[in-house]
C-alpha positions in Angstrom: -30.1 -7.0 -42.9 -29.4 -3.3 -43.0 -26.5 -3.0 -40.6 -25.0 -4.1 -37.3 -26.0 -3.0 -33.8 -22.9 -3.1 -31.5 -23.8 -3.8 -27.9 -22.2 -1.7 -25.1 -20.1 -4.6 -23.8 -17.8 -4.5 -26.8 -14.6 -2.4 -26.6 -14.8 0.8 -28.6 -11.5 0.0 -30.3 -12.8 -3.2 -32.0 -11.6 -3.1 -35.6 -14.4 -4.0 -37.9 -14.7 -2.9 -41.6 -18.2 -3.9 -42.7 -19.9 -2.8 -45.9 -23.0 -2.0 -43.9 -23.5 0.7 -41.2 -22.5 0.0 -37.6 -24.8 1.5 -35.0 -23.7 1.8 -31.3 -26.4 0.7 -28.9 -26.0 4.0 -27.1 -28.2 5.5 -29.9 -31.1 3.6 -28.2 -30.5 5.2 -24.9 -28.4 4.9 -21.7 -28.0 1.3 -20.8 -31.0 -0.1 -22.7 -32.5 -3.4 -21.6 -31.7 -6.5 -23.6 -35.4 -6.5 -24.7 -35.1 -2.9 -26.0 -31.9 -3.8 -27.9 -33.6 -6.9 -29.4 -36.7 -5.0 -30.5 -34.7 -2.1 -31.9 -32.6 -4.6 -34.0 -35.7 -6.4 -35.1 -37.5 -3.2 -36.2 -34.5 -1.8 -38.0 -33.3 -5.1 -39.5 -30.0 -5.0 -37.7 -27.7 -7.8 -36.6 -26.8 -7.6 -32.9 -23.0 -7.9 -32.2 -22.5 -8.7 -28.5 -20.5 -10.7 -26.0 -23.6 -11.0 -23.8 -24.7 -14.7 -23.4 -28.3 -13.5 -22.8 -28.7 -12.9 -26.5 -27.7 -16.4 -27.5 -30.1 -17.8 -24.9 -32.8 -15.5 -26.3 -32.3 -16.9 -29.8 -33.0 -20.4 -28.5 -36.1 -19.2 -26.6 -37.5 -17.0 -29.4 -37.4 -16.6 -33.1 -34.2 -14.8 -33.8 -34.8 -11.5 -35.6 -31.2 -10.2 -35.6 
């Protein structure tokens, strides 16, 4: 793991003091699809931080990269 990918559904004022980098999902593009977020996290060895239930369902259906 090389850092955290914060999904757009999280408030910007979330207080989080990790030792690894935090990357906002906006760096991928404007409103990227869940698949794009998933693949970006996989390719860059990032952990997705999200309130979106779609990601927990995706973990059950696929091998979880992030």
